[in-house]
C-alpha positions in Angstrom: 36.8 24.3 -10.3 38.9 26.5 -8.1 41.1 24.7 -5.6 39.5 26.6 -2.7 35.9 25.7 -3.7 36.9 22.1 -4.3 38.5 21.9 -0.9 35.5 23.4 0.8 33.3 20.6 -0.7 35.7 17.9 0.3 36.0 19.2 3.8 32.2 19.5 4.1 31.8 15.9 3.0 34.4 14.7 5.4 32.8 16.5 8.3 29.5 15.1 7.4 31.0 11.6 7.4 32.6 12.1 10.7 29.4 13.5 12.2 27.5 10.3 11.3 30.0 8.3 13.3 29.8 10.4 16.5 28.4 8.8 19.6 28.2 12.1 21.6 25.3 13.5 19.6 22.3 13.0 21.9 18.7 14.1 22.3 16.7 14.0 25.5 13.0 13.5 24.9 10.2 13.9 27.3 7.6 11.5 25.9 3.9 11.0 25.9 3.0 14.1 23.8 1.2 13.6 20.5 2.8 15.0 17.4 0.7 17.6 15.6 1.5 19.9 12.7 2.9 19.9 9.2 6.3 19.0 7.9 7.7 18.8 4.3 9.7 16.0 2.8 12.1 16.7 0.0 13.7 14.4 -2.6 14.4 10.8 -1.9 17.8 9.9 -0.4 17.8 6.8 -2.6 17.4 8.9 -5.7 19.1 12.2 -5.2 22.5 10.6 -4.4 22.3 8.3 -7.5 21.2 11.2 -9.7 24.2 13.2 -8.6 26.4 10.2 -9.7 24.6 10.0 -13.0 25.8 13.6 -13.8 29.3 12.1 -14.2 28.1 10.4 -17.4 27.2 13.7 -19.2 29.2 16.0 -21.4 27.1 19.0 -20.3 26.0 20.3 -16.9 22.9 18.9 -15.1 20.4 20.5 -12.8 18.9 18.5 -9.9 16.1 20.0 -7.9 14.4 19.0 -4.6 17.7 17.7 -3.2 17.5 17.0 0.6 20.0 18.5 2.9 21.3 15.3 4.4 24.8 14.1 5.2 24.7 11.4 2.4 24.2 14.1 -0.1 27.1 16.1 1.3 29.3 13.0 1.2 28.5 12.4 -2.5 29.1 16.1 -3.3 32.5 15.7 -1.8 33.3 12.6 -3.8 32.2 14.3 -7.0 34.4 17.3 -6.1 37.3 14.9 -5.6 36.8 13.9 -9.2 36.6 17.4 -10.6 32.9 17.9 -10.8 31.9 21.5 -10.1 28.8 21.8 -7.9 27.0 25.0 -7.2 23.7 25.8 -5.5 20.9 27.0 -7.7 18.3 29.8 -7.1 15.8 27.6 -5.3 16.4 25.7 -2.1 17.6 22.1 -2.8 18.8 22.9 -6.3 22.2 21.7 -7.5 24.1 22.5 -10.6 26.6 19.8 -11.5 29.2 20.4 -14.2 31.3 17.3 -15.1 33.4 19.1 -17.8 36.7 18.6 -15.9 36.4 15.1 -14.5 39.8 13.8 -13.3 41.2 10.9 -11.3 41.1 11.3 -7.5 43.8 10.3 -5.0 43.2 7.0 -3.3 43.8 8.5 0.1 41.2 11.2 -0.4 38.6 8.7 -1.6 39.5 6.4 1.3 38.7 9.3 3.8 35.1 8.9 2.8 35.0 5.1 3.1 33.0 4.8 6.3 30.4 7.4 5.5 28.5 6.0 2.5 28.0 3.1 0.2 27.6 5.3 -2.8 31.3 5.0 -4.0 30.5 1.6 -5.6 28.1 3.4 -8.0 30.9 5.6 -9.3 32.6 2.6 -11.0 30.7 2.5 -14.3 30.7 6.3 -14.9 34.4 6.6 -14.0 35.3 3.6 -16.2 33.6 5.4 -19.1 35.1 8.8 -18.4 38.6 7.9 -17.2 39.1 4.2 -17.9 39.7 3.5 -14.2 38.1 3.6 -10.8 38.8 2.9 -7.2 36.4 2.1 -4.4 37.4 1.8 -0.7 36.0 -0.6 1.8 32.3 0.3 2.1 30.5 1.5 5.2 26.8 2.0 5.9 24.2 0.8 8.4 24.8 -2.4 10.4 21.7 -4.2 9.1 23.3 -7.1 7.1 26.1 -8.1 4.8 24.9 -6.3 1.7 27.6 -8.0 -0.4 28.9 -6.1 -3.4 29.4 -9.3 -5.4 26.3 -8.4 -7.5 28.0 -5.1 -8.5 31.4 -6.7 -9.2 29.9 -9.6 -11.2 27.9 -7.2 -13.3 30.9 -5.0 -14.0 33.0 -8.0 -15.0 30.2 -8.9 -17.5 30.7 -5.4 -19.1 34.4 -6.1 -19.4 35.9 -4.5 -16.3 39.1 -5.9 -14.8 38.8 -5.9 -11.0 41.7 -6.2 -8.7 41.2 -6.4 -4.9 43.7 -4.5 -2.9 44.3 -4.2 0.9 42.6 -0.7 1.0 39.8 -1.3 -1.6 39.1 -2.4 -5.1 40.7 -1.1 -8.3 38.9 -1.3 -11.7 40.1 -0.8 -15.2 38.5 -1.2 -18.7 41.4 -1.9 -21.0 39.1 -2.8 -23.9 36.2 -0.5 -23.1 32.9 -1.6 -21.7 30.5 -3.8 -23.8 26.8 -4.5 -23.5 26.0 -7.7 -21.6 23.2 -10.1 -20.7 22.9 -10.0 -16.9 20.5 -11.8 -14.6 20.6 -10.7 -11.0 20.2 -13.4 -8.3 17.9 -11.0 -6.5 16.3 -7.8 -7.6 18.8 -5.6 -5.8 18.3 -1.9 -6.0 22.0 -1.1 -5.9 23.0 -3.7 -8.5 20.2 -2.5 -10.8 21.5 1.1 -10.5 25.0 -0.2 -11.2 23.9 -1.9 -14.4 21.9 1.2 -15.6 24.8 3.6 -14.9 27.2 1.4 -16.7 25.1 0.1 -19.6 24.0 3.5 -21.0 27.4 4.2 -22.5 28.5 0.6 -23.1 28.9 -0.5 -26.7 25.9 -2.6 -27.8 22.7 -3.7 -26.0 22.4 -4.8 -22.4 19.6 -7.0 -21.1 19.0 -7.0 -17.4 16.8 -9.7 -15.9 15.3 -9.7 -12.4 15.8 -6.0 -12.1 14.6 -3.9 -9.2 11.7 -1.6 -10.3 11.3 0.7 -7.2 10.0 4.2 -7.9 13.5 5.6 -7.4 14.8 3.2 -10.1 12.2 4.5 -12.5 13.1 8.1 -11.6 16.7 7.3 -12.3 15.7 5.9 -15.7 13.8 9.1 -16.4 17.0 11.1 -15.7 19.1 8.9 -17.9 16.6 9.2 -20.7 16.7 13.0 -20.4 20.4 12.7 -20.9 20.0 10.8 -24.1 19.9 7.1 -23.0 17.7 4.5 -24.6 16.1 2.3 -21.9 13.0 0.1 -22.2 11.4 -1.3 -19.1 9.7 -4.6 -20.0 7.3 -6.8 -18.0 8.6 -9.3 -15.5 11.5 -7.2 -14.3 13.4 -7.1 -17.6 15.2 -3.9 -18.7 16.8 -3.4 -22.1 19.5 -0.7 -22.5 20.9 0.3 -25.9 24.3 1.9 -25.4 24.8 5.4 -26.9 28.1 7.1 -27.8 27.4 10.3 -25.7 25.1 11.6 -23.0 24.2 15.2 -22.3 23.0 16.8 -19.1 19.6 16.7 -17.4 17.1 18.9 -15.6 15.1 17.0 -13.0 13.1 17.3 -9.8 13.8 14.3 -7.6 11.0 12.1 -6.5 9.8 12.6 -2.9 11.3 10.5 -0.1 8.6 7.8 0.6 10.7 6.3 3.4 10.8 9.5 5.3 7.1 10.1 4.7 6.3 6.6 6.1 8.5 7.3 9.1 6.6 10.4 10.1 3.3 8.6 9.4 4.3 5.9 11.9 5.3 8.6 14.4 1.9 10.2 14.1 0.2 6.8 14.7 2.4 5.8 17.6 2.0 9.1 19.5 -1.7 9.3 18.7 -1.0 12.4 16.8 -1.9 14.1 13.5 0.9 14.9 11.0 0.5 16.4 7.5 3.5 15.2 5.3 3.8 17.8 2.6 5.2 16.4 -0.7 4.1 12.8 -0.1 2.3 11.1 -3.0 -0.3 8.3 -2.9 0.9 6.3 -5.9 4.4 5.5 -4.5 3.0 4.7 -1.0 -0.1 2.6 -1.8 1.3 -0.6 -0.2 2.2 1.3 3.0 -1.2 3.1 3.1 -3.0 -0.2 2.9 -1.1 -1.5 6.0 -1.4 1.8 7.8 -5.2 1.6 7.4 -5.3 -2.1 8.5 -3.4 -1.3 11.7 -6.1 1.3 12.5 -4.5 4.5 11.2 -6.3 7.1 9.1 -5.1 9.2 6.2 -6.3 11.8 3.8 -4.7 12.4 0.4 -4.4 16.0 -0.7 -2.8 17.5 -3.8 0.2 18.7 -1.9 0.7 15.8 0.6 -0.9 13.3 2.9 -2.4 13.7 6.3 -1.7 10.8 8.7 -3.5 10.6 12.0 -4.7 8.3 14.8 -8.5 8.4 14.6 -9.0 7.0 18.1 -9.9 3.5 19.2 -7.6 0.4 19.5 -4.9 -0.4 17.0 -5.2 -3.8 15.2 -2.4 -6.4 15.0 -1.2 -7.3 11.5 1.1 -9.7 9.7 3.7 -8.1 7.4 6.1 -9.6 4.8 8.8 -7.2 3.6 9.7 -7.4 0.0 11.0 -5.5 -3.0 8.7 -3.1 -4.8 5.7 -3.2 -5.1 5.8 -5.1 -1.8 6.1 -3.6 1.7 9.5 -2.0 2.0 12.0 -3.2 4.6 12.6 0.5 5.4 8.9 0.9 6.5 8.8 -1.9 9.0 11.1 -0.5 11.6 9.2 2.8 12.3 5.9 0.9 12.2 7.0 -1.6 14.8 6.7 1.0 17.5 3.1 1.6 16.7 2.5 -2.2 16.7 3.5 -2.3 20.3 0.2 -0.5 21.0 -1.9 -2.9 18.9 -4.2 -5.2 20.9 -2.9 -8.6 20.0 0.0 -10.3 18.2 1.6 -8.9 15.1 4.3 -10.7 13.0 6.8 -9.2 10.7 8.7 -11.5 8.3 11.9 -9.6 7.2 12.9 -11.1 3.8 15.3 -8.4 2.5 18.0 -8.0 5.2 19.2 -10.6 7.6 19.9 -8.4 10.6 17.3 -5.7 10.7 15.7 -6.4 14.1 18.6 -5.3 16.2 16.7 -2.2 17.1 14.1 -4.1 19.0 16.4 -4.8 21.9 16.0 -1.1 22.9 12.2 -1.3 22.5 12.1 -4.3 24.8 14.3 -2.4 27.3 11.5 0.3 27.2 8.8 -2.3 28.0 7.8 -3.8 24.6 7.2 -7.5 24.1 9.1 -8.4 20.9 10.5 -11.8 20.2 12.9 -12.1 17.3 13.2 -15.5 15.6 16.6 -15.5 14.0 15.7 -18.4 11.6 12.4 -16.9 10.6 9.0 -18.5 11.0 7.2 -20.9 8.7 3.8 -19.7 7.7 1.8 -21.4 5.0 -0.2 -18.3 4.3 2.9 -16.5 3.2 2.8 -14.6 -0.2 6.5 -13.7 -0.3 9.0 -16.6 -1.1 10.9 -17.6 2.0 14.6 -16.8 2.0 17.2 -18.8 3.9 18.5 -15.9 6.0 15.3 -14.2 6.8 14.2 -13.4 10.4 10.8 -12.7 12.0 9.7 -10.5 14.8 6.6 -11.2 16.9 5.1 -8.2 18.7 2.6 -8.7 21.5 0.6 -5.7 22.6 -0.5 -3.4 23.9 2.6 -2.7 26.0 3.2 0.9 27.3 6.7 2.1 26.8 8.8 3.9 29.5 11.8 6.2 29.0 15.3 4.7 28.8 18.8 5.4 27.5 19.2 4.2 23.9 22.0 4.2 21.4 21.0 4.5 17.7 22.3 1.5 15.7 21.4 2.5 12.2 19.4 4.9 10.1 15.8 3.5 10.1 16.2 1.8 13.5 17.4 5.1 14.9 14.3 6.9 13.8 12.3 4.1 15.4 14.0 4.8 18.6 13.1 8.5 18.3 9.4 7.4 17.8 9.6 5.1 20.8 11.1 7.9 23.0 8.3 10.3 21.8 5.7 7.6 22.7 7.2 6.5 26.1 6.2 7.7 29.5 9.0 9.7 31.1 12.3 10.9 29.8 14.6 9.1 27.3 18.2 9.8 26.2 18.9 8.8 22.6 22.6 8.9 21.6 24.4 8.6 18.3 21.6 10.4 16.6 24.0 11.8 14.0 23.3 8.6 12.0 19.7 9.8 11.5 21.0 12.8 9.6 22.1 10.4 6.8 18.6 10.1 5.6 16.3 12.6 7.4 16.6 16.3 6.5 16.5 18.6 9.6 14.7 16.0 11.7 15.4 18.1 14.8 13.7 21.1 13.2 10.7 18.9 12.2 10.4 17.6 15.7 10.1 21.2 16.9 7.5 22.0 14.2 5.4 19.0 15.5 5.5 20.1 19.1 7.8 17.4 20.5 9.3 18.1 24.0 13.1 17.6 23.8 16.5 19.0 24.3 19.1 18.4 21.6 22.9 18.5 22.4 25.4 18.2 19.6 
């Protein structure tokens, strides 16, 4: 890769990371207008970035299609560029060509410059240990929704034979004797830790057995990518995955699975604003659990070959009880946008958050706008529960209907931030929402999509 091209990618990633942290980005919304129209969702943030990392494992170039234009993707592109991966855009929009032929070590200071913008660096460890025999990860950033400890990742890497040294600026890893297959059981079916094991085990010597693995659609899509590269991976019942290490992997050609989190967010926006939104690219199979809850609340949907139409059919919304869980349960990323619609339901809804311990911070702003949401920081005991209670879980009780009024809001995190947009779109009067750069981490061109759907707003960057 030419030095000029490499520097452009690095600078682009750095600017993307800086933009996410800005508090001056703001949008002024005049609420009360239903959203109507069609928008398109591209590849999942939670797959595209991991698929880009997987390209590091190959000896040949890879082609990834349907990549969303979001800041997390730009950050990962910059990290790959730091390590010598050549990235060029393909003929179709959202197509990336990734050539790992000249992988090299990156300077610690350059990697550290990206530390606050993404949690993806931890997933570089396995591939870099295989390619270079060493890796470095800085202190990790991300949304303020809980601790998200990386102990699961580090414990798994140690099982493979990695030597880990914690330093003031981050963590250094080496593999003096190479990486060997291991028997690993995760304390919790963590998506990130499952990805770590997959990306490490495929080139490790011998067989790896992973118990209590995450099985989200994005995980299965990543497994499909690795299989295309030459990996041997068997997904067994009861969350068990067997990986037989191979000596070499090639490249892949793959179209990323759609972003079901973004699709659910726009569905919630349609319901909360009493609108009608067609989400192009959305698929029924990956959203079945969400669709069931959406219907129970009183929303309506129509599944078409090229997407799903979500709309408010009229009448009152119905309160529900939701327990977030790992797939195939109700995703934690789905509850935040849906909470806004639940403020319009006639009665009391309860959400048990079992995945993250601090994901109801966004409700403070909704209460400021007129909602009646009580957060129970120690959770609520409910003998009708289906999901096992966790010690740190919280619960939110939403009593409605409560009309929302405009207010000044600062976005706290990615999904909570989109919920604030929905609340402002629903509210009577004008709202100012600041720090909206965070939303660009996971929502491609959300400003353009708001325009397509007829929202009344002014955006100031």
